[in-house]
N, C-alpha and C positions, 0 to 999 in steps of 0.2 A: 897394708901387708896382706899378701895373698895366702890363703890357706885352703887346702883340699883335704878333707877328712873322710877317709873311707871307713865303712862299717858293714856289718852283715856277714862277715866270714865266720867259719866254724868247721865243725866236723859233720860230715854227711855221708850216708852210705851210697855206694854205686847205684846209679839210677835216680838218685834224689835230686832235689832242687835247692838253690839258694838265690837270694837277691842281694846283691851288693849295692851300697849307696855311696855316693861321693858328694858330700855337702861342701859347697864352695863359698868362700867369703873373700872380699877384696877384688873379685872379678865378677863379671856377669856372664854366665855360661852360654847364654843365647847368642853372644857375639864372639864366642871362641869356639875352636874345634876341640871337642872333648874326646878323650880316648881312654880305653882300659888296656893295660899291659899286665903281663904276669912273668914271674921268675921262679922256676923250680930249682931245687937244690942242685948245685953243680952245673946249672945251665945258664945261658944268657937270657936276658930279659927279652920277651917276645911280645909283639903287638897282638891284641885280642880283637878289639872292635873300636869303631869310632863313629861319632856323629858330628857332622859339620855344623857350622853356625846356621846354615840353611836347612838343617834337619835331615840331610842325606846320611844314610847309615851304611857302613861297610863292615865286613867281618873276615877274619882269617878263615881259611878253608875248613879247618878242623872244627870250627865253632859254628859254622853255618847250619841253621836249622835247630840248633840247640840253645844258643845264646841270643839274647835280644838286648840291645842298648837303647835306652830312651831317656828323656829328660823331663823334668817338671820345672818350667821356667819360674813359676810363682815361688817355688821352694828353692830355686837356684841349686838344684840337685840333679845329678846324673845317676842312672841306675844301670846295673847289668843283671838281667834275669838269666840265670843259668839252669838249664834243665838237662835231664839225662846225663848227669855227671858221671865221669869216669875217673878211675884212679890216676890217670895221666893228667887230669885237670888240677891235681894237687900242686899248689904254688902260692906264693904271695902275690896278690893282685893289687896293682897300683892304678890310680887315677891320674890322668894327665890333662892339662889345659894348655892350649897352644894358640898363638896368634902370630902375626908377622914379626913381632918383636921379641916375645918372651915365651918360655915354656916352663910350666910349673908341675910339680909332682907332689902327690900325697905320701903319707908314711907307709901305706900298704896295709892290707888285711889278709890274714892267713886263711886259705881254704884247703881243707884236707878231706879227701874222698877215700874212705876206707871202710871195710866191713869189720 
């Protein structure tokens, strides 16, 4: 059974930082493409960042320079380091694991950026 468990969300002031974690079980993250998505209230889910099985990283334009996706293969965990957070980054953040056959989602973690 595949499980993706996100953690690390919370309330942070504008300009602050958070690090989200996605701990995987039932799959090996290093052979899957891993991604982070987010969904704000009343909006569609949007892609944030991804790291391929080969380690190549990509980011949505609004996150470039502020967010960093990386993984720890030994811990089978993917991270999203978020810096210079803005109010518009407020959303539920979801972890995704995908390969040629399946796509898996975590339950999400809430990030709220507010003063």
